[in-house]
C-alpha positions, 0 to 999 in steps of 0.5 A: 255054819260050819268052816266048810260052808264059809265064802272065800273071804271068810276063810282069808279072814277067818282061818282054820283053827288047830286045836289039840284035843288030846291036850284040851282033854289033859288040861281039863280031866277032873277040872271044873269050867264056869261057861256064862252065856252057856244058853245059845250060840258061842257058850253052848258050842263051848260046853258040846266042845268041852263035853267029851274033855272030862271036865264039869261044866257049870253052864249059866244062862237066863233061859231055863228051858234051853240051857237044860237041853244043853245040859241034856246034850253034854249028858248025851256026848258023855260030859257032866254038866250042871245049870244054873239061872240067873240074869247077870244084869241084875244085882240080886240074881247075881248074889244068888248065883255066887252063893251057889256057885261059890260052894263048887271048886271053880278052876276056870271061868268064861265069862261070854254072856253078852248083850248086843244094842244097834240102836240110834241114839235119838232113838234113845232118848227115852231108853237109858235102861238100854245103857243100864242093861247093856252094862249090866250084862256086858260089865258090872255082872262079868266083873262082880263073879270074878271079883267073888270068884278071885280067892278060889282061882288064886288057889287053883291057879285058874284061868279066866277067859273073856270072850271080847269082840275086835270092835272095843279095840277098833274106831267106835261106830255110829248105833253101837253107842251102848254096846261097844261102851259096855263091852270095852269097859269090861275088856279094859277092866279085865286088862288092867285086872290081868297083871295082878291076877297073873303075878297072883298065879291065874292066867288071864286071856282076852279072846277078840272075836270078829262078827259072830254068827248068832242070834245076836245079830239077826235082827241086824238086816245088814249082817246078812251079807257080811262076813261072819265066823261061824259060832263053833269056830268061835267056841274052837278058838276060846277052846285054844286059849284054854289049851295055850293059855295065851293073854290074847287070842284075835284074828290076824289082821286085827292089828292091821285094822287097829293101826288103821283106826289110829292113823284114819280114826278122824277120817272115818268121823268125817265119813260117818257124820256125812253118810248119816247127814245125807242119810237123814236129809233123804 
């Protein structure tokens, strides 16, 4: 959904991103950019935005056929891309991926891969793998990649961009325990590591995205009528992180939402508990 098709509320919540395409190309010409979760959604759109910048793209995802389609589209647009098939939740696959990646001279890492699960804890009593899977994709896999690539990024004065979510900074929500905890874990790890990385010459950026229209949210019917950013717009935000090298990119309203979470977090928990109790008795 391009921004031209936004509703009035979406235009207010997600103002258009002013991206300097010339500066983006200047930053990336001759550089090597690693993008995880590149076969669909945000990662796919980032690959397309970077296709004509002169950058060499290293695309990582699980779905080989779709990833090759993205590679071919990047080539059609005049770019260069290479594909690497790996499931970040599986340690052995990440280790094998790193053997390949360490042969390249990587300048920018866009940590975008993610797994979303919306499920009640009562529906998860025999599904501990929901937690291990979420932690693998959203935390352990990305952290393992970053740790292995730090020496290379320090040498290149590189840049790590964590594609995060606004909800990691807000009051916790029912049904999102596995997803929100795993996303928050990497976000906190990355922010803790950021001062050390910046002291070593590695730029770090956390991009906090709102709800984004991708296949990840499709199974949740409640999201059908909620304001959501387009994947193309989210990709533009990530590209803006490359040009500005800011520590944090987030919606204009996030500080207000963070303050509300602090002031009214207890009230929110009571309202949520009361609502769920009534729903259970209906």
